[in-house]
Every structure is written in structure tokens, then in C-alpha cells.
C-alpha positions in Angstrom: 14.8 34.6 9.2 14.7 32.0 11.9 13.7 28.5 10.9 10.5 27.1 12.5 11.8 24.0 14.7 8.5 22.1 13.9 6.9 21.0 10.7 3.6 22.6 9.9 0.7 20.5 11.0 -1.4 18.8 8.4 -5.1 20.0 8.4 -7.4 17.1 9.0 -11.2 16.3 9.5 -12.4 16.3 12.9 -12.1 12.7 14.4 -15.7 12.4 15.4 -16.8 13.5 11.9 -14.5 11.5 9.8 -15.1 8.2 11.8 -18.5 8.2 10.0 -17.5 9.0 6.4 -15.0 7.8 3.7 -13.9 11.3 2.8 -10.1 11.8 3.0 -8.8 12.4 6.5 -5.9 14.6 5.8 -7.0 17.9 4.1 -3.7 18.9 2.6 -1.6 22.1 2.9 -2.9 25.4 1.7 -0.7 27.3 -0.6 0.4 29.5 2.5 1.3 26.6 4.6 3.2 25.0 1.8 5.3 28.0 1.2 6.1 28.3 4.9 7.1 24.6 5.2 9.3 24.9 2.1 11.2 27.6 3.8 12.4 25.2 6.4 14.5 23.2 3.8 18.4 23.9 4.2 19.0 22.8 0.6 21.8 20.6 1.8 24.6 20.1 -0.8 25.1 16.4 -0.1 21.2 15.7 -0.2 20.9 13.0 2.3 17.1 13.0 1.9 17.5 11.7 -1.6 19.4 8.7 -0.5 16.4 7.8 1.8 14.0 7.9 -1.2 13.6 4.4 -3.1 12.9 6.5 -6.3 15.5 9.1 -5.8 13.3 12.1 -6.1 15.5 15.2 -6.2 13.9 16.5 -3.1 16.0 19.8 -2.4 15.5 20.9 -6.0 11.8 20.4 -6.0 11.7 22.2 -2.7 13.6 25.1 -4.0 11.0 25.6 -6.7 8.4 25.3 -4.1 10.1 28.2 -2.2 9.7 30.3 -5.2 6.1 29.3 -5.5 6.9 27.6 -8.9 4.6 24.7 -8.1 4.6 23.2 -11.8 8.3 23.5 -11.9 8.5 21.4 -8.6 6.1 18.9 -10.0 8.2 18.4 -13.0 11.2 17.7 -10.9 9.3 15.0 -8.9 7.7 13.5 -12.1 11.2 13.1 -13.5 11.7 10.2 -11.3 8.4 9.3 -9.7 5.4 8.0 -11.7 2.9 8.5 -8.8 3.5 11.7 -6.9 0.2 12.4 -5.7 -0.1 8.7 -4.3 3.4 8.9 -2.8 2.6 12.1 -1.1 -0.3 10.3 0.8 0.9 6.9 1.5 4.7 6.7 1.6 6.3 6.1 5.1 8.3 9.4 4.8 9.2 9.3 8.4 11.4 6.2 8.0 12.8 7.2 4.6 13.5 10.6 3.1 12.4 12.6 6.4 14.5 10.1 8.5 17.7 11.4 6.6 16.6 15.1 6.8 19.5 17.3 8.1 16.8 19.5 9.9 15.7 16.3 11.8 19.2 16.3 13.7 18.1 19.0 16.0 14.5 19.8 15.1 11.5 18.2 13.3 12.4 17.2 9.6 11.0 19.0 6.7 7.4 18.0 5.8 8.7 16.4 2.5 5.7 14.2 1.9 3.2 16.8 2.8 5.0 19.2 0.2 5.0 16.5 -2.3 1.3 15.9 -2.0 0.6 19.8 -2.3 2.7 20.0 -5.4 1.2 16.9 -7.2 -2.4 18.1 -6.2 -1.7 21.6 -7.5 -0.5 20.2 -10.7 -3.6 17.9 -11.1 -5.9 20.8 -10.3 -4.1 23.3 -12.6 -2.3 21.5 -15.5 -4.1 21.8 -18.8 -1.8 19.9 -21.1 -1.9 16.2 -21.2 1.4 14.1 -21.5 2.5 13.3 -25.1 3.5 9.8 -26.1 7.1 9.9 -27.3 8.1 8.5 -30.7 8.1 4.5 -30.7 11.4 2.6 -30.5 9.8 -0.5 -31.9 10.1 -2.7 -28.9 7.2 -4.2 -27.0 7.1 -5.1 -23.2 4.4 -6.6 -21.3 3.8 -5.8 -17.5 1.8 -8.1 -15.3 -0.1 -6.2 -12.5 -1.0 -2.7 -12.4 0.0 -2.0 -8.9 2.8 0.6 -7.9 5.7 -1.5 -9.2 3.9 -2.3 -12.6 2.7 1.2 -13.2 6.2 2.6 -12.5 7.8 0.2 -14.8 5.4 0.8 -17.5 5.8 4.6 -17.2 9.5 4.7 -17.2 9.6 2.4 -20.3 6.7 4.3 -21.9 8.8 7.6 -21.6 11.6 6.0 -23.4 9.4 4.9 -26.4 8.5 1.4 -25.6 5.1 0.0 -26.4 3.9 -1.2 -23.0 0.8 -3.3 -22.2 -0.1 -3.8 -18.6 -2.3 -6.9 -17.7 -4.4 -6.5 -14.7 -6.4 -9.4 -13.2 -9.2 -7.2 -11.5 -11.6 -5.0 -13.4 -9.9 -1.7 -12.4 -6.3 -0.7 -12.8 -4.3 0.3 -9.6 -3.6 -3.0 -7.8 -3.2 -2.4 -4.1 -3.8 1.3 -4.4 -7.5 0.7 -5.5 -8.4 -2.6 -3.6 -6.1 -2.3 -0.5 -6.0 1.3 0.6 -9.1 3.0 1.8 -10.7 5.9 0.3 -10.1 8.0 3.4 -6.3 7.6 3.0 -6.2 7.5 -0.8 -9.1 8.8 -2.9 -9.5 6.5 -5.9 -10.0 9.4 -8.3 -6.3 10.3 -7.7 -5.3 6.8 -8.7 -7.5 6.9 -11.8 -5.9 10.2 -12.8 -2.4 8.6 -12.5 -3.4 5.8 -14.7 -4.8 8.1 -17.2 -1.5 9.9 -17.4 0.2 6.5 -18.3 -2.4 6.0 -21.1 -1.5 9.4 -22.4 2.0 8.1 -22.7 0.7 5.3 -24.8 0.5 2.5 -22.2 -2.4 0.1 -22.9 -4.2 -1.3 -19.8 -5.8 -4.6 -20.2 -8.1 -5.5 -17.3 -9.7 -8.8 -16.4 -6.7 -10.7 -17.6 -5.2 -13.2 -15.2 -1.8 -14.2 -16.0 -1.4 -17.8 -15.4 -5.0 -18.3 -16.4 -6.2 -16.2 -19.2 -2.7 -16.1 -20.6 0.6 -17.5 -19.5 4.0 -15.7 -19.5 5.1 -18.0 -22.3 2.1 -16.9 -24.4 3.0 -13.3 -23.9 6.3 -13.9 -25.6 4.5 -15.7 -28.3 2.2 -12.5 -28.8 5.5 -10.6 -29.6 6.5 -9.1 -26.3 10.2 -9.1 -25.9 10.5 -8.7 -22.2 8.0 -9.3 -19.4 7.9 -7.6 -15.9 5.9 -9.5 -13.1 4.6 -7.1 -10.7 1.7 -9.1 -9.5 2.0 -8.2 -5.6 1.2 -10.4 -2.6 -2.4 -11.1 -2.6 -2.4 -14.5 -0.7 -3.7 -13.8 2.9 -2.1 -15.6 5.9 -4.0 -16.9 8.7 -3.2 -18.1 12.3 -4.6 -21.6 11.9 -6.4 -21.5 15.2 -9.9 -23.2 15.9 -12.9 -21.2 14.4 -11.2 -19.5 11.5 -13.7 -21.1 9.1 -16.7 -19.5 10.9 -18.9 -17.0 9.0 -17.7 -13.5 9.9 -14.1 -14.2 9.8 -12.3 -12.3 6.9 -8.8 -11.8 5.7 -8.0 -8.2 5.6 -7.6 -8.5 1.9 -11.0 -9.7 1.4 -12.5 -7.2 3.6 -10.9 -4.2 2.2 -11.3 -5.3 -1.3 -14.9 -5.7 -0.7 -15.2 -2.1 0.6 -12.7 -0.4 -1.4 -13.1 -2.0 -4.9 -16.5 -3.6 -4.8 -18.1 -0.7 -2.8 -19.8 -3.0 -0.3 -20.3 0.2 1.9 -23.2 1.3 -0.4 -26.9 0.7 0.9 -27.5 -2.1 -1.6 -24.1 -3.5 -2.6 -23.6 -6.3 -5.2 -20.8 -7.5 -2.9 -22.1 -7.6 0.6 -20.1 -7.3 3.7 -20.8 -7.5 7.5 -21.6 -4.1 9.0 -22.1 -3.1 12.5 -21.6 -5.1 15.6 -18.2 -5.5 17.4 -15.2 -6.2 15.3 -11.8 -7.4 16.2 -8.8 -6.8 13.9 -5.8 -9.0 14.5 -2.4 -7.5 13.6 -0.6 -4.2 14.2 0.6 -3.0 10.6 -0.8 -0.4 8.3 -3.3 -2.9 6.9 -4.7 -3.7 10.3 -5.3 0.1 10.9 -6.9 0.4 7.6 -9.3 -2.6 8.2 -10.1 -1.4 11.7 -11.0 2.3 10.6 -13.0 0.8 7.7 -15.1 -1.3 10.0 -15.8 1.8 12.0 -16.9 3.7 9.0 -19.2 0.7 8.0 -21.0 1.1 11.2 -19.2 -1.1 13.8 -20.3 -0.1 17.3 -17.0 -1.3 18.8 -13.5 -2.0 17.0 -10.5 -3.6 18.6 -7.1 -4.0 17.5 -5.5 -7.1 19.0 -1.8 -7.2 18.9 0.6 -9.5 20.5 3.2 -7.0 21.2 3.3 -3.6 22.9 2.7 -0.1 21.3 6.5 0.4 20.8 6.7 -2.7 18.5 3.7 -1.8 16.6 4.8 -1.7 12.8 2.1 0.6 11.5 2.9 4.3 10.6 2.8 6.6 13.7 0.3 8.8 11.9 -2.1 5.9 11.1 -2.0 4.7 14.8 -2.6 8.3 16.0 -5.7 8.6 13.6 -7.0 5.3 14.7 -6.7 6.3 18.5 -8.4 9.6 17.7 -11.3 7.8 16.0 -11.9 5.6 19.0 -10.4 2.3 18.0 -9.7 0.2 21.0 -6.1 -1.1 21.3 -5.9 -4.5 23.0 -2.0 -4.9 23.2 -0.1 -7.7 24.4 -2.9 -10.0 23.7 -3.1 -13.0 21.2 -6.1 -15.0 19.9 -6.1 -18.7 20.5 -9.6 -19.6 19.2 -12.5 -18.0 17.4 -15.7 -18.9 19.0 -19.0 -19.5 17.2 -22.7 -20.1 17.9 -23.8 -23.6 17.9 -27.4 -24.4 19.0 -27.8 -28.2 18.6 -31.4 -27.9 19.9 -32.4 -25.9 16.8 -30.1 -26.5 13.8 -32.3 -23.8 11.9 -31.0 -21.1 14.3 -29.8 -18.5 11.9 -26.8 -17.7 14.2 -25.3 -21.2 13.9 -21.9 -21.0 12.3 -21.3 -17.3 13.0 -18.8 -15.7 15.3 -19.8 -15.0 18.9 -16.4 -14.1 20.3 -12.6 -14.7 20.5 -10.7 -16.4 23.2 -7.3 -14.6 23.7 -4.3 -15.1 25.9 -2.2 -12.2 27.5 1.4 -11.9 26.5 4.6 -10.5 28.0 7.7 -9.6 26.0 10.8 -11.8 26.2 14.1 -11.8 24.5 14.4 -10.3 20.9 13.7 -12.6 18.0 15.1 -12.6 14.5 13.4 -9.3 13.6 15.0 -7.5 16.5 11.7 -7.0 18.3 11.2 -8.7 21.7 9.5 -12.0 21.4 5.9 -12.2 22.8 5.4 -15.0 25.4 2.0 -16.3 26.6 1.1 -15.8 30.4 -0.1 -19.1 31.5 -3.9 -19.0 33.0 -4.5 -15.4 31.5 -7.0 -16.5 28.9 -10.1 -14.5 28.5 -13.0 -14.0 26.0 -13.6 -10.9 23.9 -17.2 -10.4 22.8 -17.0 -9.8 19.1 -19.3 -10.5 16.0 -16.6 -10.4 13.3 -12.9 -11.1 13.2 -10.4 -9.5 10.4 -6.9 -11.3 10.1 -4.5 -8.7 9.2 -1.4 -10.9 9.6 0.3 -10.2 6.1 0.3 -11.6 2.7 2.5 -13.6 0.5 2.6 -13.8 -3.4 0.0 -15.7 -5.2 1.5 -19.1 -6.5 -0.4 -18.9 -9.8 2.4 -17.3 -11.9 5.0 -19.5 -10.4 3.0 -22.7 -11.1 2.3 -21.8 -14.7 5.7 -20.6 -15.7 8.4 -23.2 -16.2 11.8 -22.5 -14.7 10.7 -19.5 -12.6 12.5 -19.9 -9.2 11.0 -18.7 -6.0 12.0 -18.7 -2.3 10.5 -20.8 0.5 7.8 -17.9 1.0 6.8 -17.9 -2.7 8.6 -14.7 -3.5 10.2 -14.7 -7.1 13.9 -14.8 -6.9 15.8 -11.9 -8.8 19.2 -10.7 -9.3 20.4 -7.2 -8.6 18.9 -6.1 -12.1 15.6 -7.4 -11.2 16.0 -10.4 -13.7 14.4 -13.7 -12.7 15.8 -17.3 -13.4 13.8 -17.0 -16.8 15.5 -15.0 -19.7 13.8 -11.6 -20.3 11.4 -12.1 -17.5 11.8 -9.6 -14.5 10.0 -9.1 -11.3 9.7 -6.6 -8.5 7.6 -5.3 -5.7 5.7 -7.6 -3.3 5.7 -10.6 -5.9 9.5 -10.6 -4.9 9.7 -9.3 -1.4 6.2 -10.2 0.0 4.1 -7.3 1.5 6.1 -4.2 1.8 5.5 -0.4 1.0 4.2 1.3 -2.1 7.4 3.2 -2.6 9.8 0.2 -2.3 7.6 -1.5 -5.0 7.9 1.6 -7.2 11.8 1.6 -6.7 11.8 -2.1 -7.9 9.7 -1.1 -10.9 12.2 1.6 -11.8 15.1 -0.8 -11.5 13.5 -3.4 -13.8 12.6 -0.8 -16.4 16.2 0.4 -16.5 17.4 -3.2 -16.8 14.8 -3.9 -19.7 15.8 -0.9 -21.5 19.6 -1.8 -21.2 18.8 -5.2 -22.5 16.5 -4.4 -25.4 18.5 -1.3 -26.5 21.8 -3.1 -26.4 23.3 -1.0 -23.8 
């Protein structure tokens, strides 16, 4: 049978419909499509796709099970190394990881590995009747700080080995960036909740509303009997441009904006946590978070949404799929532009004017690309005399994040780099004995799957330390 040179398209909501709802955009493969896509896998003996996966999912083996229609068997192979299959199938940048290594991709389109993973995980969640069973205790206790992808992965891997794991989460809902950062239309929160429940079935305790560094310190965790601590607290400190007008009402960090919508449900008619709706919105940045913020603003009723990015489309760091979805939904990309000032209302004749102090626009300057910088991308250079004003009512800064300094400032002897990332060795161990770290708390903002890989590494290192291996 001849192999199809193209991967099967992902069914999706119509752009004009989905731009006005928070339902998941991608609808998922049907069983028929999944079977057909699985047939495209060559089952390579050297398994290059596995090398591209940060958690080393045995991709050819799970796809072989999928070819047979053994969806549960396929799931169990994925689950052996990945704690969050339904999440990874939706938000992993497979095109730059496992699919980038796919042998089919040399001459044709690579196998839709992520789409198959999503189908397999969704099939399991819809059909599996038995809950996971907690293994016998090995008598050791480990504390995990943060319930994002690195923390959940570390907790899951340790729980499967019999460790008593307690996860401490600062917010009121477990999931970290999976619940506060990624919108419902990309990752339904019910999926994250199910993955968390699966960890609880394994015996993991989830303690919410506990801020390590305030409620408890790392030292106090050891006083409570924990023998090792994993810090997976993420990178929640937003970055700004430090240009005039950033303190005006209507200027948000993407973190705040997305948290208000995703976690605090500000999209509801009478939210307890309000958010600006409607008007014209500019999102500054070009990564996945910028796409999420822009598409969220659109769904919250914005009449016009701009992506303002200082480089060209070729340098845009967001996933191609997210950019395509944003364009289809009507997001206006203002490329090779950079903000220099956020403009506000100021009516000195009437200090009671309710518009005073709010955003009324943004002054930008046009850019051109010069020589490559340290990142390998061409450096954007301002074009003198090209300034113009963009009429907007709100500005969302999606420029990246760095680790919150709270844990560093309350943990003696914990070394960090100049960007605030915790310094670890090749085993994930910090400068403090029995304290490990991984994910965005170490690297700064990165991908979900890379954070999961760091959680797996730390779990293996903790197991070696506490088991005497």
C-alpha cells in the first residue's frame, strides 16, 4: 500500500465561529483518521523520533499498537514515560521535536505524532474504567513545589516508585501554567483536572493555596520530614519594556490577562475578577503567549486585535499552527513595528473625566532587520522618522517571564544565575543538599514538554539519592 505523503488534517472549528467562543479549536482525529495516520509510520529501527522527545516516549511502539486499533495498549506505552499524554498531544511543539526527526519528513510530511498521541489519550480518558492504583510505600517522603508540568511529572514518576509525594501549589487550582496560562480553546481545563486526579489516585497529595517562601519555607519542608524537595515553581514574573505609559490603566502583562481569563473566569458576565472587554487591543510580542493573549482578547469581545512584533514573520517564535489559527480568526499582524510609548487620556480641564489615566493609543516606530544577534535572528533596527500612532484601548505585554525571586530570597544558599533561574547540575541538583529544581524556574519560560523532561530527570535523581543507588 502506498504511503500518503501528507499527514491527515486536524478537524477544527470554523474560524468565524470559534473566534467568539472558548470551545477547543482543534476537534481531534476520528478513529478512522487516526488509523489512517498511524499507517504512515515506518517503524524505524533507530527511532529518531524518540531522540526528539524530551520525555523519550517510545513513539514507534505506541503507533504500532495504534495501527492495530489497540488504543489502550498504545496509551500504556505513552504513559510509561509521559505523565500528561492528553496535555502533550495538544500543546507540545512536535514540529520542532519528535516530528522534526521523523524519517517520513525527509521526503514527505512527518507522521502526525502529536495528533495521534492526543487521540490515544482522549480514547483512554473516555473509555478506561479502572483508576490507577497507588503502589506500596517505600517509606520515603518528597515535597514538590509547584503543580505545573515539571512538578506534576516529578510527582508522578516518584509516586509510581512508592514515594509519598506532596505537591504544594500557590494558587487555588492545581496545574500551574496549564490552567492559568494556556486558554481553554487550546487546552480544556477538564483535561488538566483529569490528569491531576490520576496523580491523586497514585497517592500524590495536592496542597493548594500554599506559597513556598511565605506560607512555608524550603527549610520548613525538611523540618516536616521531607527528605528531598523539587522546585518546579515556574517563571511567573512578567517582563515589561520600561517605556513611558506602561503604568496606565488598560496595560496588562500577558500573565495577568490570561490568569484573569483562564483561572479567574473573567469572561463570565459578572466575574469576581474583572477584565477589560471590547475595544481595540494591541498585544506586544510574537511567541505562543502573545498568540494566546490576542486570541483571548478577540473572544472577550475586542473589535480589533493587533499583534505588534519588531521582527518579520520569518522570525516569529510562536508555533506555526497558532499563528495560522490567529490569522484565520482575523488577528491583525503589525510586523517590523516596535512600541516606544503608550499614550493615555489626560484632560486637565476636567480631572473628574473617567477616561483620565486610561490607554488611548500606542506610539510605534517601524523597524528593519540588520545583522543577526546572539540568538541567530536578524537584529531589528529602528527606521528614523517612521513613528506613528496606533489607536488602541488596551495593551498586553507578552515579552516573556522570569522566575519569581521569592523562593531564592527565602532559601539560604540557593544559587541563581543573573536572570534569576535556579542553577542546577546535570542531575537537576541545586547548590542546596537534597534540593532539586527544573522547568521554567531554572530555564525561564520554555515549553511544557521541556519542563516535563526536567521533572523526569529530577525524579530519577531523587530516587537514586534516597534509594541508595
